[in-house]
Structures are given as C-alpha cells and as structure tokens.
SEBA-30897 format. One record per residue: x, y, z of N, C-alpha, C in turn; residue in three letters. Coordinates in Angstrom, 2 decimals. Last residue first. Example, Ala and Ser with C-alpha at 12.3 -4.5 7.8 and 13.67 -1.06 7.14 Angstrom:
REM residues 2
[rec [12.85, -2.25, 7.08], [13.67, -1.06, 7.14], [12.90, 0.03, 7.87], "SER"]
[rec [13.19, -5.69, 7.80], [12.30, -4.50, 7.80], [13.20, -3.30, 7.80], "ALA"]
//
This chain:
REM residues 231
[rec [-3.55, -18.47, 21.23], [-3.68, -19.77, 21.87], [-2.92, -19.82, 23.18], "SER"]
[rec [-3.07, -16.07, 20.03], [-4.23, -16.13, 20.92], [-4.39, -17.47, 21.60], "GLY"]
[rec [-1.71, -17.48, 17.16], [-1.94, -16.26, 17.93], [-3.20, -16.43, 18.78], "ILE"]
[rec [-0.48, -20.81, 17.53], [-1.30, -19.84, 16.84], [-1.55, -18.63, 17.75], "LYS"]
[rec [2.93, -21.71, 18.12], [1.53, -21.68, 18.51], [0.79, -20.60, 17.76], "MET"]
[rec [5.18, -23.46, 15.96], [4.79, -22.22, 16.64], [3.30, -22.24, 16.97], "GLN"]
[rec [5.68, -25.64, 14.43], [5.56, -25.87, 15.87], [5.13, -24.64, 16.65], "SER"]
[rec [6.10, -24.77, 11.85], [4.79, -25.34, 12.18], [4.61, -25.57, 13.67], "PRO"]
[rec [7.62, -21.75, 11.22], [7.82, -23.01, 11.92], [6.48, -23.59, 12.34], "ASP"]
[rec [7.13, -20.45, 8.01], [6.83, -20.34, 9.43], [7.00, -21.71, 10.06], "VAL"]
[rec [8.66, -20.97, 5.59], [8.06, -19.68, 5.89], [7.79, -19.47, 7.37], "PRO"]
[rec [11.90, -22.53, 5.76], [10.45, -22.67, 5.76], [9.82, -21.36, 6.19], "SER"]
[rec [14.56, -21.51, 3.57], [13.99, -21.66, 4.90], [12.48, -21.80, 4.81], "ALA"]
[rec [15.84, -21.06, 1.20], [15.23, -22.37, 1.39], [14.65, -22.58, 2.76], "GLY"]
[rec [16.78, -18.72, 0.38], [17.69, -19.49, 1.22], [17.15, -20.88, 1.49], "ARG"]
[rec [14.62, -17.70, -0.90], [15.65, -18.27, -1.76], [16.76, -18.95, -0.95], "PHE"]
[rec [13.17, -16.79, 1.36], [12.62, -17.79, 0.45], [13.71, -18.48, -0.36], "ASN"]
[rec [14.84, -14.83, 2.45], [14.55, -16.03, 3.23], [14.01, -17.15, 2.34], "ASP"]
[rec [14.79, -12.90, 0.42], [16.07, -13.53, 0.79], [15.83, -14.84, 1.53], "ILE"]
[rec [12.02, -12.29, 0.49], [12.66, -12.77, -0.74], [13.96, -13.50, -0.41], "VAL"]
[rec [11.71, -11.39, 3.14], [11.00, -12.59, 2.69], [11.64, -13.17, 1.43], "ILE"]
[rec [13.34, -9.07, 3.14], [13.63, -10.17, 4.05], [12.98, -11.46, 3.56], "TYR"]
[rec [12.05, -7.53, 1.21], [13.43, -7.95, 0.98], [13.79, -9.12, 1.89], "LEU"]
[rec [9.63, -7.10, 2.55], [9.65, -7.87, 1.30], [11.05, -8.38, 0.98], "SER"]
[rec [10.38, -5.49, 4.66], [9.86, -6.82, 4.97], [9.84, -7.70, 3.72], "ILE"]
[rec [11.27, -3.21, 3.19], [12.14, -3.91, 4.13], [11.65, -5.33, 4.38], "LEU"]
[rec [9.00, -2.41, 1.74], [10.23, -2.80, 1.05], [11.14, -3.63, 1.96], "LEU"]
[rec [7.32, -1.70, 3.84], [6.94, -2.83, 2.97], [8.16, -3.33, 2.21], "VAL"]
[rec [8.74, 0.54, 4.71], [8.62, -0.63, 5.59], [8.22, -1.87, 4.80], "TRP"]
[rec [8.46, 2.23, 2.49], [9.81, 1.86, 2.95], [9.75, 0.62, 3.83], "ALA"]
[rec [5.68, 2.62, 2.28], [6.37, 1.82, 1.26], [7.78, 1.41, 1.68], "PRO"]
[rec [5.49, 4.12, 4.88], [4.78, 2.87, 4.59], [5.45, 2.06, 3.48], "PHE"]
[rec [7.04, 6.45, 4.74], [7.35, 5.43, 5.74], [6.72, 4.09, 5.37], "VAL"]
[rec [6.03, 8.29, 3.09], [7.05, 7.43, 2.50], [7.42, 6.30, 3.47], "ILE"]
[rec [4.42, 9.84, 4.69], [3.77, 8.80, 3.89], [4.77, 7.86, 3.25], "PHE"]
[rec [5.96, 11.82, 5.89], [5.68, 10.60, 6.64], [5.08, 9.49, 5.78], "SER"]
[rec [6.67, 14.30, 5.01], [7.25, 13.17, 4.30], [6.85, 11.82, 4.91], "TRP"]
[rec [5.49, 16.11, 6.76], [4.99, 16.04, 5.39], [5.49, 14.81, 4.64], "SER"]
[rec [4.35, 15.90, 9.87], [5.54, 15.50, 9.11], [5.11, 15.24, 7.68], "ILE"]
[rec [1.90, 16.49, 10.97], [2.98, 17.46, 11.19], [4.22, 17.15, 10.35], "TYR"]
[rec [0.25, 14.42, 10.37], [-0.25, 15.77, 10.09], [0.89, 16.79, 10.16], "TYR"]
[rec [1.59, 12.18, 11.30], [1.49, 12.39, 9.85], [1.03, 13.80, 9.49], "SER"]
[rec [1.84, 11.44, 13.95], [2.62, 12.57, 13.46], [2.49, 12.88, 12.00], "GLY"]
[rec [0.17, 9.29, 14.63], [0.21, 10.47, 15.48], [0.89, 11.68, 14.87], "LEU"]
[rec [0.28, 7.32, 12.63], [-0.96, 7.56, 13.35], [-0.98, 8.89, 14.08], "LEU"]
[rec [2.93, 7.36, 11.68], [1.81, 7.61, 10.76], [0.55, 8.00, 11.51], "LEU"]
[rec [4.32, 6.78, 14.02], [4.63, 8.01, 13.28], [3.49, 8.37, 12.34], "THR"]
[rec [3.29, 4.31, 14.58], [2.94, 5.41, 15.47], [3.26, 6.76, 14.83], "LEU"]
[rec [4.60, 2.93, 12.53], [3.13, 3.04, 12.51], [2.67, 4.16, 13.42], "ALA"]
[rec [7.24, 3.02, 13.38], [6.86, 3.76, 12.17], [5.35, 3.93, 12.07], "LEU"]
[rec [7.00, 1.36, 15.65], [7.49, 2.74, 15.77], [7.06, 3.58, 14.57], "ILE"]
[rec [6.09, -1.08, 14.55], [5.30, -0.36, 15.58], [5.71, 1.11, 15.63], "TYR"]
[rec [8.24, -1.69, 12.83], [6.91, -1.45, 12.29], [6.01, -0.71, 13.26], "GLY"]
[rec [10.26, -2.18, 14.66], [10.38, -1.01, 13.79], [9.03, -0.66, 13.17], "LEU"]
[rec [9.19, -4.58, 15.60], [9.31, -3.43, 16.52], [9.45, -2.13, 15.71], "ILE"]
[rec [9.42, -6.15, 13.25], [8.11, -5.90, 13.86], [8.15, -4.68, 14.78], "ALA"]
[rec [12.16, -6.18, 12.88], [11.32, -5.59, 11.84], [9.94, -5.26, 12.40], "ILE"]
[rec [12.92, -7.52, 15.17], [13.33, -6.13, 15.03], [12.55, -5.42, 13.93], "TRP"]
[rec [11.96, -10.12, 14.83], [11.33, -9.27, 15.83], [11.69, -7.79, 15.63], "ARG"]
[rec [11.67, -11.23, 11.40], [12.43, -10.94, 12.61], [11.70, -9.97, 13.54], "PRO"]
[rec [8.73, -13.10, 10.46], [9.73, -12.07, 10.17], [10.46, -11.77, 11.48], "ALA"]
[rec [7.25, -15.01, 11.55], [7.44, -15.12, 10.10], [8.40, -14.06, 9.60], "PHE"]
[rec [6.65, -15.26, 14.27], [8.05, -15.21, 13.86], [8.24, -15.46, 12.36], "ARG"]
[rec [4.20, -15.14, 15.47], [4.45, -16.29, 14.60], [5.90, -16.37, 14.13], "THR"]
[rec [4.30, -12.83, 17.08], [3.76, -14.07, 17.63], [4.10, -15.30, 16.79], "PHE"]
[rec [5.49, -10.87, 15.44], [6.06, -11.16, 16.75], [5.59, -12.52, 17.26], "ILE"]
[rec [3.79, -10.83, 13.20], [5.19, -11.20, 13.04], [5.83, -11.58, 14.37], "ALA"]
[rec [1.42, -9.86, 14.28], [1.45, -11.23, 13.76], [2.90, -11.71, 13.63], "VAL"]
[rec [2.32, -7.26, 14.82], [1.86, -8.12, 15.90], [1.90, -9.59, 15.48], "THR"]
[rec [2.86, -6.32, 12.25], [3.96, -6.44, 13.21], [3.57, -7.35, 14.38], "SER"]
[rec [0.27, -6.30, 11.18], [1.29, -7.16, 10.59], [2.45, -7.37, 11.55], "THR"]
[rec [-0.93, -4.37, 12.83], [-1.44, -5.74, 12.82], [-0.42, -6.71, 12.25], "SER"]
[rec [0.70, -2.12, 12.21], [0.61, -2.62, 13.58], [0.12, -4.06, 13.61], "ILE"]
[rec [0.27, -1.80, 9.45], [1.62, -2.06, 9.95], [1.59, -2.63, 11.37], "MET"]
[rec [-2.49, -1.26, 9.41], [-1.96, -2.43, 8.70], [-0.57, -2.80, 9.23], "PHE"]
[rec [-2.47, 1.17, 10.78], [-3.16, 0.02, 11.37], [-2.67, -1.27, 10.72], "VAL"]
[rec [-1.11, 2.74, 8.88], [-0.52, 2.52, 10.19], [-1.15, 1.32, 10.90], "GLY"]
[rec [-2.99, 2.75, 6.85], [-1.69, 2.12, 6.60], [-0.98, 1.84, 7.92], "ALA"]
[rec [-4.92, 4.28, 8.12], [-5.21, 2.87, 7.86], [-3.93, 2.11, 7.55], "VAL"]
[rec [-3.61, 6.73, 8.04], [-3.90, 6.11, 9.34], [-4.20, 4.62, 9.17], "LYS"]
[rec [-3.54, 7.20, 5.32], [-2.26, 7.07, 6.03], [-2.46, 6.47, 7.41], "ILE"]
[rec [-6.25, 7.44, 4.71], [-5.47, 6.33, 4.16], [-4.17, 6.12, 4.93], "ALA"]
[rec [-6.96, 9.86, 6.25], [-7.57, 8.55, 6.45], [-6.68, 7.39, 5.95], "TYR"]
[rec [-5.22, 12.05, 5.72], [-5.87, 11.90, 7.02], [-6.32, 10.46, 7.25], "VAL"]
[rec [-4.14, 11.93, 3.18], [-3.29, 12.41, 4.27], [-3.92, 12.28, 5.66], "ASN"]
[rec [-6.23, 10.88, 1.51], [-4.91, 10.27, 1.58], [-4.18, 10.64, 2.87], "ILE"]
[rec [-8.48, 12.46, 2.07], [-8.61, 11.00, 2.00], [-7.26, 10.32, 2.16], "LEU"]
[rec [-7.54, 15.07, 1.86], [-7.97, 14.55, 3.16], [-8.03, 13.03, 3.17], "ASN"]
[rec [-6.98, 15.12, -0.93], [-5.94, 15.42, 0.06], [-6.31, 14.84, 1.42], "TYR"]
[rec [-9.44, 14.62, -2.13], [-8.34, 13.69, -2.34], [-7.25, 13.87, -1.28], "ALA"]
[rec [-10.84, 16.94, -1.17], [-11.33, 15.58, -0.92], [-10.20, 14.56, -1.04], "PHE"]
[rec [-9.35, 19.03, -2.22], [-9.45, 18.89, -0.77], [-9.92, 17.49, -0.39], "ALA"]
[rec [-9.77, 18.53, -4.98], [-8.42, 18.52, -4.42], [-8.45, 18.31, -2.91], "ARG"]
[rec [-12.58, 18.79, -5.15], [-11.93, 17.53, -5.52], [-10.53, 17.44, -4.94], "ALA"]
[rec [-12.96, 21.47, -4.27], [-13.59, 20.36, -3.56], [-12.86, 19.04, -3.86], "PHE"]
[rec [-11.50, 22.93, -6.17], [-11.13, 23.01, -4.75], [-11.71, 21.82, -3.97], "HIS"]
[rec [-12.95, 22.27, -8.50], [-11.55, 21.90, -8.37], [-11.12, 21.90, -6.90], "LEU"]
[rec [-15.47, 23.39, -7.84], [-15.34, 21.97, -8.14], [-13.90, 21.49, -7.97], "THR"]
[rec [-14.96, 26.10, -7.66], [-15.33, 25.38, -6.44], [-15.16, 23.88, -6.64], "VAL"]
[rec [-12.05, 27.08, -9.63], [-13.47, 26.81, -9.42], [-13.70, 26.06, -8.11], "SER"]
[rec [-9.42, 27.47, -10.32], [-9.99, 28.35, -9.31], [-11.45, 28.10, -9.01], "GLY"]
[rec [-9.95, 26.11, -13.44], [-8.93, 26.66, -12.53], [-9.58, 27.68, -11.59], "ILE"]
[rec [-12.18, 25.85, -15.07], [-11.94, 24.88, -14.00], [-10.98, 25.43, -12.97], "VAL"]
[rec [-12.00, 27.90, -16.84], [-13.25, 27.75, -16.11], [-13.09, 26.80, -14.93], "GLU"]
[rec [-9.65, 27.57, -18.12], [-9.67, 28.55, -17.04], [-10.96, 28.50, -16.24], "ASN"]
[rec [-10.15, 25.91, -20.27], [-9.68, 25.31, -19.01], [-9.68, 26.28, -17.84], "PRO"]
[rec [-12.82, 26.17, -22.29], [-11.82, 27.06, -21.68], [-11.37, 26.46, -20.34], "ASP"]
[rec [-14.32, 23.92, -22.92], [-13.73, 24.73, -23.99], [-12.62, 25.62, -23.46], "ALA"]
[rec [-13.72, 20.90, -21.08], [-14.34, 22.21, -21.25], [-13.61, 23.01, -22.32], "VAL"]
[rec [-12.06, 18.64, -20.97], [-13.32, 18.56, -21.71], [-13.94, 19.93, -21.97], "ALA"]
[rec [-9.88, 19.07, -19.39], [-9.63, 18.79, -20.80], [-10.92, 18.84, -21.62], "ALA"]
[rec [-11.07, 19.43, -16.90], [-10.34, 20.55, -17.48], [-10.09, 20.33, -18.97], "ALA"]
[rec [-12.09, 16.83, -16.55], [-13.00, 17.98, -16.64], [-12.31, 19.17, -17.29], "THR"]
[rec [-9.75, 15.33, -16.37], [-10.70, 15.08, -17.46], [-11.65, 16.25, -17.65], "LEU"]
[rec [-8.66, 16.41, -14.02], [-7.93, 16.52, -15.28], [-8.87, 16.31, -16.47], "ILE"]
[rec [-10.62, 15.71, -12.12], [-10.26, 17.12, -12.33], [-9.60, 17.29, -13.70], "ILE"]
[rec [-10.52, 12.94, -12.27], [-11.74, 13.63, -12.71], [-11.47, 15.11, -12.94], "ALA"]
[rec [-8.03, 12.42, -11.15], [-8.25, 12.14, -12.57], [-9.48, 12.83, -13.11], "GLY"]
[rec [-8.61, 13.05, -8.50], [-7.66, 13.88, -9.24], [-7.81, 13.67, -10.74], "ILE"]
[rec [-10.47, 10.97, -8.03], [-10.87, 12.37, -7.85], [-9.93, 13.31, -8.61], "ALA"]
[rec [-8.95, 8.67, -8.46], [-10.08, 8.94, -9.34], [-10.54, 10.39, -9.23], "ALA"]
[rec [-7.18, 8.86, -6.32], [-6.66, 8.97, -7.68], [-7.78, 9.28, -8.66], "ALA"]
[rec [-9.01, 8.43, -4.24], [-8.30, 9.70, -4.32], [-7.73, 9.92, -5.71], "ALA"]
[rec [-9.73, 5.78, -4.84], [-10.75, 6.84, -4.87], [-10.09, 8.21, -4.98], "VAL"]
[rec [-7.28, 4.43, -4.50], [-7.92, 4.46, -5.81], [-8.96, 5.57, -5.91], "PHE"]
[rec [-6.84, 4.84, -1.75], [-5.84, 5.27, -2.73], [-6.47, 5.40, -4.11], "LEU"]
[rec [-9.07, 3.59, -0.64], [-8.89, 5.04, -0.48], [-7.90, 5.59, -1.50], "MET"]
[rec [-8.52, 0.92, -1.38], [-9.74, 1.58, -1.83], [-9.62, 3.10, -1.74], "ALA"]
[rec [-6.09, 0.42, -0.05], [-6.14, 0.41, -1.52], [-7.37, 1.14, -2.03], "LEU"]
[rec [-6.99, 0.62, 2.62], [-5.92, 1.49, 2.12], [-5.96, 1.57, 0.60], "PHE"]
[rec [-8.84, -1.46, 2.71], [-9.29, -0.08, 2.89], [-8.25, 0.90, 2.36], "LEU"]
[rec [-7.14, -3.64, 2.42], [-8.11, -3.36, 1.36], [-8.66, -1.94, 1.47], "LEU"]
[rec [-5.68, -3.42, 4.82], [-4.99, -3.41, 3.53], [-5.95, -3.04, 2.40], "ALA"]
[rec [-7.66, -3.64, 6.76], [-6.92, -2.38, 6.66], [-6.20, -2.29, 5.32], "SER"]
[rec [-8.51, -6.32, 6.27], [-9.42, -5.19, 6.13], [-8.71, -3.87, 5.97], "GLY"]
[rec [-6.23, -7.87, 6.83], [-6.77, -7.84, 5.47], [-7.69, -6.63, 5.26], "LEU"]
[rec [-5.83, -7.17, 9.60], [-4.74, -7.13, 8.62], [-5.30, -6.97, 7.20], "PHE"]
[rec [-8.29, -7.72, 10.77], [-7.74, -6.37, 10.84], [-6.68, -6.18, 9.76], "VAL"]
[rec [-8.48, -10.48, 10.12], [-9.53, -9.55, 9.72], [-9.01, -8.11, 9.71], "THR"]
[rec [-6.21, -11.53, 11.30], [-6.36, -11.65, 9.85], [-7.41, -10.68, 9.33], "ALA"]
[rec [-6.71, -11.16, 13.98], [-5.68, -10.33, 13.36], [-5.75, -10.41, 11.84], "PHE"]
[rec [-8.88, -13.06, 14.14], [-9.00, -11.67, 14.58], [-7.98, -10.78, 13.87], "PHE"]
[rec [-7.87, -15.49, 13.14], [-8.99, -14.83, 12.47], [-9.13, -13.37, 12.87], "ARG"]
[rec [-4.42, -16.12, 12.53], [-5.50, -15.93, 13.50], [-6.62, -15.12, 12.87], "ASP"]
[rec [-2.48, -18.46, 10.90], [-3.19, -17.19, 10.77], [-4.37, -17.14, 11.74], "GLU"]
[rec [-1.19, -20.82, 10.83], [-1.05, -20.05, 12.06], [-1.83, -18.74, 12.02], "LEU"]
[rec [-1.31, -22.03, 8.36], [-2.34, -22.38, 9.34], [-2.25, -21.59, 10.64], "PRO"]
[rec [0.28, -19.25, 6.76], [-0.29, -20.59, 6.66], [-1.34, -20.85, 7.71], "GLY"]
[rec [2.10, -17.12, 6.58], [1.52, -17.47, 7.87], [0.94, -18.88, 7.87], "LEU"]
[rec [2.65, -17.06, 3.89], [3.75, -17.30, 4.82], [3.24, -17.68, 6.21], "ARG"]
[rec [0.20, -16.40, 2.83], [0.76, -17.71, 2.52], [1.88, -18.05, 3.50], "ASP"]
[rec [0.01, -13.79, 3.78], [-0.94, -14.78, 4.26], [-0.45, -16.20, 3.98], "ARG"]
[rec [2.14, -12.59, 2.35], [2.14, -12.60, 3.81], [1.20, -13.67, 4.35], "LEU"]
[rec [1.26, -12.97, -0.31], [2.53, -13.55, 0.15], [2.56, -13.64, 1.67], "VAL"]
[rec [-1.07, -11.41, -0.36], [-1.15, -12.86, -0.54], [0.11, -13.57, -0.07], "GLY"]
[rec [0.08, -8.88, -0.06], [-0.82, -9.39, 0.97], [-0.93, -10.91, 0.88], "ILE"]
[rec [1.41, -8.79, -2.54], [2.18, -8.74, -1.29], [1.34, -9.27, -0.12], "PHE"]
[rec [-0.72, -8.71, -4.29], [0.17, -9.86, -4.31], [0.98, -9.93, -3.02], "TRP"]
[rec [-1.66, -6.15, -3.59], [-2.52, -7.33, -3.39], [-1.69, -8.61, -3.38], "LEU"]
[rec [0.49, -4.62, -4.47], [0.20, -4.67, -3.04], [-0.71, -5.86, -2.71], "PHE"]
[rec [0.29, -4.92, -7.24], [1.47, -5.45, -6.56], [1.22, -5.57, -5.06], "ALA"]
[rec [-2.12, -3.54, -7.62], [-2.04, -4.97, -7.94], [-0.85, -5.61, -7.22], "ILE"]
[rec [-1.28, -0.94, -6.87], [-2.33, -1.63, -6.13], [-2.32, -3.13, -6.38], "GLY"]
[rec [0.59, -0.36, -8.84], [1.02, -0.42, -7.45], [0.00, -1.17, -6.60], "ALA"]
[rec [-1.16, -0.31, -10.99], [-0.11, -1.33, -10.96], [0.45, -1.47, -9.55], "PHE"]
[rec [-2.80, 1.93, -10.35], [-3.37, 0.59, -10.44], [-2.32, -0.52, -10.38], "PRO"]
[rec [-0.73, 4.06, -10.36], [-1.40, 3.63, -9.13], [-2.07, 2.26, -9.26], "ILE"]
[rec [0.16, 4.89, -12.81], [0.98, 3.91, -12.10], [0.26, 3.34, -10.87], "LEU"]
[rec [-1.61, 6.84, -13.56], [-1.61, 5.59, -14.33], [-0.77, 4.50, -13.68], "ASN"]
[rec [-0.92, 8.88, -11.79], [-2.24, 8.25, -11.67], [-2.29, 6.92, -12.42], "LEU"]
[rec [1.64, 9.58, -12.77], [1.48, 9.04, -11.41], [0.16, 8.31, -11.25], "ALA"]
[rec [0.89, 10.53, -15.30], [1.80, 9.40, -15.18], [1.68, 8.76, -13.81], "LEU"]
[rec [-0.67, 12.74, -14.56], [-1.29, 11.61, -15.26], [-0.41, 10.36, -15.18], "LEU"]
[rec [1.34, 14.35, -13.46], [0.25, 13.88, -12.61], [-0.44, 12.68, -13.25], "VAL"]
[rec [2.85, 14.87, -15.73], [3.45, 14.13, -14.62], [2.39, 13.58, -13.68], "LEU"]
[rec [0.98, 16.33, -17.22], [1.51, 15.08, -17.74], [2.13, 14.23, -16.64], "GLU"]
[rec [0.44, 18.68, -15.76], [-0.60, 17.67, -15.85], [-0.06, 16.33, -16.36], "VAL"]
[rec [1.91, 20.96, -15.21], [2.41, 19.66, -14.75], [1.44, 18.52, -14.92], "ASN"]
[rec [0.60, 23.23, -16.44], [2.06, 23.03, -16.51], [2.49, 21.60, -16.22], "THR"]
[rec [-2.11, 23.51, -16.13], [-1.52, 24.05, -17.35], [-0.05, 23.65, -17.52], "LYS"]
[rec [-2.67, 22.49, -13.68], [-3.40, 21.92, -14.82], [-2.84, 22.41, -16.16], "LEU"]
[rec [-1.38, 24.04, -11.86], [-0.69, 22.84, -12.31], [-1.39, 22.17, -13.48], "TRP"]
[rec [-3.11, 25.99, -10.98], [-2.25, 26.32, -12.12], [-1.51, 25.11, -12.66], "ALA"]
[rec [-4.98, 25.94, -8.93], [-4.98, 24.87, -9.93], [-4.14, 25.17, -11.14], "GLY"]
[rec [-5.10, 27.49, -6.57], [-6.02, 27.77, -7.68], [-6.07, 26.66, -8.72], "ALA"]
[rec [-5.03, 25.55, -3.49], [-4.45, 26.48, -4.47], [-5.33, 26.52, -5.72], "GLU"]
[rec [-5.84, 23.81, -1.54], [-6.80, 24.84, -1.94], [-6.19, 25.87, -2.89], "LEU"]
[rec [-3.79, 22.16, -0.77], [-4.87, 21.57, -1.56], [-5.89, 22.59, -2.06], "PRO"]
[rec [-0.45, 22.95, -0.95], [-1.73, 23.51, -0.51], [-2.86, 22.93, -1.35], "ASP"]
[rec [1.61, 21.83, -2.39], [1.27, 21.25, -1.09], [-0.08, 21.74, -0.59], "ALA"]
[rec [0.98, 21.35, -5.91], [1.33, 22.20, -4.76], [0.89, 21.55, -3.45], "PRO"]
[rec [2.19, 18.65, -7.84], [1.05, 19.28, -7.19], [1.52, 20.16, -6.03], "LEU"]
[rec [4.73, 17.80, -8.69], [3.75, 18.29, -9.67], [2.61, 19.07, -9.03], "SER"]
[rec [6.33, 16.73, -6.79], [6.93, 17.77, -7.63], [5.93, 18.39, -8.59], "ILE"]
[rec [4.51, 14.90, -5.63], [5.14, 15.94, -4.81], [5.70, 17.07, -5.64], "ARG"]
[rec [3.92, 13.16, -7.67], [2.87, 14.04, -7.18], [3.44, 15.19, -6.35], "LEU"]
[rec [6.42, 11.90, -7.93], [5.83, 12.61, -9.06], [4.74, 13.59, -8.60], "LEU"]
[rec [6.70, 10.78, -5.35], [7.66, 11.78, -5.82], [7.08, 12.58, -6.99], "TRP"]
[rec [4.57, 8.96, -5.30], [4.61, 10.06, -4.32], [5.56, 11.16, -4.78], "LEU"]
[rec [5.39, 7.26, -7.37], [4.12, 7.99, -7.46], [4.13, 9.19, -6.52], "ILE"]
[rec [7.75, 6.21, -6.30], [7.79, 6.99, -7.54], [6.53, 7.84, -7.70], "LEU"]
[rec [6.72, 4.84, -4.10], [7.67, 5.93, -3.88], [7.76, 6.83, -5.12], "ALA"]
[rec [5.15, 2.97, -5.45], [4.52, 3.93, -4.56], [5.44, 5.11, -4.27], "GLN"]
[rec [7.10, 1.52, -6.87], [6.06, 2.26, -7.59], [5.43, 3.33, -6.70], "LEU"]
[rec [8.58, 0.43, -4.75], [9.24, 1.28, -5.74], [8.20, 2.14, -6.47], "VAL"]
[rec [6.59, -1.04, -3.39], [7.35, 0.01, -2.70], [7.98, 0.98, -3.68], "SER"]
[rec [5.73, -2.88, -5.35], [4.80, -1.89, -4.78], [5.56, -0.73, -4.16], "PHE"]
[rec [8.11, -4.33, -5.69], [7.56, -3.57, -6.81], [6.58, -2.51, -6.31], "LEU"]
[rec [8.30, -5.51, -3.19], [9.36, -4.60, -3.62], [8.84, -3.72, -4.75], "ILE"]
[rec [6.01, -7.09, -3.28], [6.12, -6.06, -2.27], [7.19, -5.04, -2.61], "GLY"]
[rec [6.70, -8.82, -5.37], [5.56, -7.91, -5.53], [5.60, -6.80, -4.51], "ALA"]
[rec [8.58, -10.51, -4.46], [9.08, -9.37, -5.23], [7.96, -8.36, -5.46], "ILE"]
[rec [7.26, -12.65, -3.46], [7.51, -11.55, -2.53], [8.10, -10.33, -3.23], "ALA"]
[rec [7.35, -14.52, -5.49], [6.14, -13.71, -5.36], [6.35, -12.52, -4.43], "ALA"]
[rec [9.42, -16.28, -5.79], [9.68, -14.90, -6.20], [8.47, -13.98, -6.02], "ALA"]
[rec [8.34, -18.69, -5.13], [9.28, -18.08, -4.20], [9.50, -16.61, -4.51], "LYS"]
[rec [4.80, -19.00, -5.72], [6.19, -18.93, -6.20], [7.10, -18.24, -5.20], "PRO"]
[rec [2.65, -21.04, -3.88], [3.07, -19.66, -4.10], [4.51, -19.64, -4.59], "THR"]
[rec [0.99, -23.76, -5.49], [2.00, -23.26, -4.56], [2.38, -21.83, -4.92], "ARG"]
[rec [-1.62, -25.94, -5.76], [-1.17, -24.61, -6.15], [-0.22, -24.09, -5.09], "LEU"]
[rec [-1.39, -29.32, -6.61], [-1.47, -28.33, -5.54], [-0.88, -27.00, -6.00], "THR"]
[rec [-1.00, -31.26, -8.44], [-2.01, -30.26, -8.78], [-2.13, -29.17, -7.71], "ALA"]
[rec [0.72, -33.09, -7.45], [1.26, -32.19, -8.46], [0.29, -31.09, -8.82], "HIS"]
[rec [-0.75, -34.69, -5.80], [-0.02, -33.60, -5.17], [0.54, -32.63, -6.19], "THR"]
[rec [-2.48, -36.79, -6.18], [-2.63, -35.62, -7.05], [-1.87, -34.43, -6.47], "LEU"]
[rec [-1.69, -40.31, -6.25], [-1.76, -39.00, -5.57], [-1.79, -37.86, -6.57], "PRO"]
[rec [-3.83, -42.82, -7.59], [-2.57, -42.11, -7.68], [-2.69, -40.75, -7.00], "ALA"]
[rec [-6.10, -44.34, -7.71], [-5.61, -44.02, -6.38], [-4.27, -43.28, -6.39], "ASP"]
[rec [-6.54, -44.82, -10.39], [-7.44, -43.90, -9.70], [-6.92, -43.47, -8.34], "GLN"]
[rec [-3.71, -44.70, -12.61], [-4.51, -45.35, -11.58], [-5.34, -44.35, -10.80], "PRO"]
[rec [-3.95, -43.52, -15.96], [-3.38, -43.31, -14.63], [-4.26, -43.97, -13.58], "MET"]
//
C-alpha cells in the first residue's frame, strides 16, 4: 500500500446503535428499583426480616447493578460523541463528574447491602445479624447514600445535560426543559416523594430514544455551525 494512502478507515466511530445503552440502563435501573422496592422495607432501621424471606430478589437486583452501570457509561460516551467539538470544558466537567459520582455511590450502596447478605450467610445463626447494630448501620448507610446523595447528583447530571442540550441543540429544547423540571424534583422533593428516583431512568430513556431515532434517520449529531457553550 502506498505510504501516502489515507488511513480514514482506521478512524474509530461510535456505532449508531450505541444509544441503545441508555435504553438498557433505564430498563435495568427501573427493574432494580422495583425489585428492591418489593423486597426491602421502606424503613431503613427495620430489624432485617427480609434476610429470611426476600434475599434472592435482593441478590438479583444487586447482580444487575454492574450491568446497569456499564450501560450508563456507554450512554455517557454517546452523549459526549454527539457533542463532538462543541463540548465545553466547564459543563463537561460537571456533566462527567456528576455521572461518575452517581455510579460510584450506586456501587458503594450495593456493596453495603451485599455485605449484609454475605455476613448473614456466613454466621452460624443468621438471627445474630437480624436486629444487630451492624445491619442497622449498613442499611442506614446505603439508604442515605442513595436517597440523599446519589439522587441529588443525578439531578445535577440532568441539569448539566439539559443546559448543554439547549446551547448545542443535540436534543430538542422540550427535552431539556423537562430535564430541568424533573431535576428540581430530585433536588428539592426527593425526600418527600418516595417514587422520585424513577424520574432519572425515565428521563435517560426519553433522551436515548430520541438519539436512537435521530441516528437511524441519518441526521448529523450536532450542527457544526452551532457556537460552543460560553462563546
């Protein structure tokens, strides 16, 4: 092959179907939340009777969390690829940082619940774990991490993504405005609305469906003529 031949065939391109990762995350996250909702009592300080009755469903939910996390990472990559050279460093830092913080908190909370299950399975008498200080601490830790911190970080991710969407038009303005409204629900009302956590995967599903449809229509991800955020 001539030395001056172009090497454009070696360029790594994001598959059009990659946005399906966001749909997969949304479905898995909704399933995980449903499994935990029907298996774990709402009160994080309950005695722990679920260790005798619903532990299989909890384990199933915990085993699905890594796959949901991988799908969410792919979803982040799809959004950044769609932005291309229009990505602003300030919003990119908030966008990427909040996404990674959300995943880290989700995994740590899952590890705490998994540790409870492993501890109960390892002791000779599981009743030693039920009602113990260790169980109460682990449950309260996981509960606060998800319902106080992770859900707020998810709201920050939605706000930063919606802001980028408005300025670059990589998604419709109405999706961005809806993202602001739902993010405020997470930031201000998550403590009072028990079902609010489903808002995040629902919004990711909406924006992923739009990107998938837009990709297969053959539209360009972002108009190169659009100005960069902050310019």
